[in-house]
N, C-alpha and C positions, 0 to 999 in steps of 0.2 A: 120620618126625615132621618134619611141613611146619613150613615157617620162622614161620608164622604161631602155631603151636603151640608153637613154641620159646619165642618172644617172649613169650606168654602165660605159657607157665610162670616162665620168667626174673622177669617182672612180678609173679607169685605169690608167688615165693621173697623179694624186695625189702617186698611188702607183709609178708608174714608177719613178716619180720626187723624192719621198720619198725614193727610192733604190737608186738613185744616191747621194744624198746628205746624208745618213748615212754611204754610201761608201769612201764619200771625208771627212768626219768629224767627224765620229763615232753617237754613239746616243747622248752622253754629250756635243757635238759641233753643233749638228744640232737643228735649228732652224724652227717652223713651217712657220714662213714669208718667210722663204728662201725655203722651200717646196713650198709654195704658189705661188713664183715668177716662180719658175724652170715649174710648173705644168701650169701657166697661167690663174688663177685661185686667189680668193680674200681668204684670210685667214680665214675669216667667213666659205666658205663651206668646208674649209678643217676640221675644230671643226664640223662642222654638218655630213662629213661620218666618221668623228673619232674623238672620244671622248679627247682623250689625246694624247700627245708624244708618251708613253709608248705603247697605242694602237694601235696607226701608225706602230712603232716597230714591234708590233706582228702580225699585218697585211702584212708586207712586207714579214716576215717568212713563213708565212701562203702560200702568193702567190707564193713566187719563192721558196721554198722548202718546202712547203707541212708540215710545222712543226704543230703539235698540231692538223691536219686532219688524219683521218684513217677510210675513207669510205669503202666501201664493193668495192671487184673488182670481177667481175662475170667472172669466168675463167671456159671452158669448153676444158679440154686437151684432145690431141686424146690420143685412149686407147693404151698404149705402154710398154713397159718393157725394163727397161735399167739398165746398168753396172753401177756400183759407179762413174768407169771415165766418162763415157758418159754424167752423171748427174752432175759430177765436170765442165765437159766442158761447159754445159749448164749453170750453174752459174756465171762462170766467165765469159762467153760471156757477158751474162743478162748483170751484174752489171759494165762493160766495158761499155759496148754501152750506158747504161744509163749514165754514168758519164761525157763522151767526148761529149755527147750531152746537157747535163745539163751546163757544165761549162760556167761562167759566173763571168769574172773580178770585175765587183762590188759586186758580192754575195759572192767572197774569201775575199776583202778586207773589210767588214762588217763583214764576219768571223773573221778576224785578229783583227777590234776594236772591237766585243765582247770579244775576250780572253783577250784584256788590260782590257777592263771596267770588267771584273769581272765574264765572261760568261754567260752573260745574258741569252742566248739560247742556246748557244753550247751544255751545258750538255744536255740539254732538246731534242736537235737534233742528238748527238751521242746515247740516250737512245731510242730514238724513231727507226732513222735508222740503227746506225752501231751494237748497240747490238745483235738487232735479226739476223743480218747479220752473224756476228762474232759466234754466238749459232750454226745457221743452217749448214755454212759450217763446223764447227769444226764435227757436228755429222755424216756429209756426210762424212770427212775425216777417222773418227771411223770407220763407216761401209764399207769403202773400205780395211780399215786396219784389219775386221775380216774378209773380203771376199779374204782377200791373193795378194788382188791387189795393196795396197800400204804399203810402210813401212817410216815411219818418227818419229823423237823420241819423237815428243813435236806436237802434233795437232794443238794445240790452237795458239805456236809461229808460224808456217807453215802458219795460217789463218791469223796473224796480219802481216807478211812479205808479205804475197799477196797483202793483202787491203792496205797495207802502201806505196809499189811500185805505185798502181794505184792511191791513192791519190796525191802522189808526182806529177807524169807525166800529171795528169788532172790539178793540182793546176797548175804548172809551164807552162806548155802549154797556159793555161789559161790567165796567168798575161803575160808571155814572148811571147807569139805563133806570134807576128809579131815584135819581136826585135831579134837582132844579138846574144844577150845572150841566147835565146833558141837554136840555132842552135849550137851554141859554146858547150852547155850542151849535146843536144840530135844528133845532126847532122842532117841528113834529112829524120828524120822517121817520117813515118806517122802513121795515128793512127791505121791502120789495121794491119803495123808492130809491134806497142806495144802489142796489140791483139793477135797476134801470138807468138809473143817472151814469153808474160806471158804467153799462154797456155803451149809452150815448154819447158820453166824454171820450172812451177809447175807440168807436169808430169816427168820429170827428176829428180825433188828433190824428189819425191813423190814413184819413182821407185826403187827395192831393189838393181835391177840390174845397173843402173843408166844410160839403155837405152832408149830411147825416143819412145813411141806410143802416137801418138794423134789418141783418139777414132771418128770414123765415126759417125755423126749425121744423120739420116733421113732427110731429104730434107723438108720434110713435118711441122717435129719438129721445127727446125730453122725460117722456114717462120712465122710458129705461134710464135715463142717468139720473131719475129721483130717486128710483129704487136703490140705484149704487152707493146714492150720499146716504139713504137711510141706513142702508146694511153697514158701511164704512162708521159711521158715528155710534150705531148701536154696537158694532164690535171694535172700537179703538185700539184697544189693549191688542188686538190680534195682530196689528202692523198693517193693516190694509188699507191705511191713509195714502201712502204715497204709492204702495203695489197698486191700488184703484187708479190713482193720475195716472200711472204711466200704462197702465194697460189701456185707458179712455184714450190717451196721448195716441198710444203706438198705432191706434185706429186711425185718430182723430188726425194725425199726421202725415198718412200714407197718401201717395201722389194720385188723385182722382183720376 
């Protein structure tokens, strides 16, 4: 193992230990001594990689949520013309697939602590990730309304309804997934059933007649989206989460 590889391995051990400590104790209650003990290194080594607890806290958010990172994401999307319904399907599919693969109980606990301690990073994460999602999906819904495919009285509230259900399911499955409480709340549903239900509910609400018509998407397009999801999940610290969504949306929302 090279010296660079050894340093990266040590830094990763510290970040993993810090994530657990921040999840259990919040920012205020976490001590660097405890992080060092959990990581199996001395405190001086923690300071070598991270100048302060504040810097370590930020790096945990970068490493596991991509907050503060916004690297370019190269996408060559297959040439295709899609209806607003097809584009909405892909956007919902992408977001749910990303979130169910990224769920992490420790990260949820860190978010809750962050809110209790004054939203040190939650506001930044919402501004980077959620606000662009809301605006892009709202624009897509409005395009569908103009095209006569959708009919909803308030496109912004529809978007928040959609994203809120996704957030609650992912959070509660991450926290209670292995407990009886989750089954009491959701029964025996799987992630795939939740995806299908969300698509069914979205298109039922959006259709003026109330009829449900789930659009068909070319197989090659869905395979391409799956590849993007996998890369974003694997490289979340690179800041691809929002960049990939924006690149997909740029293609998905172009005029047919």
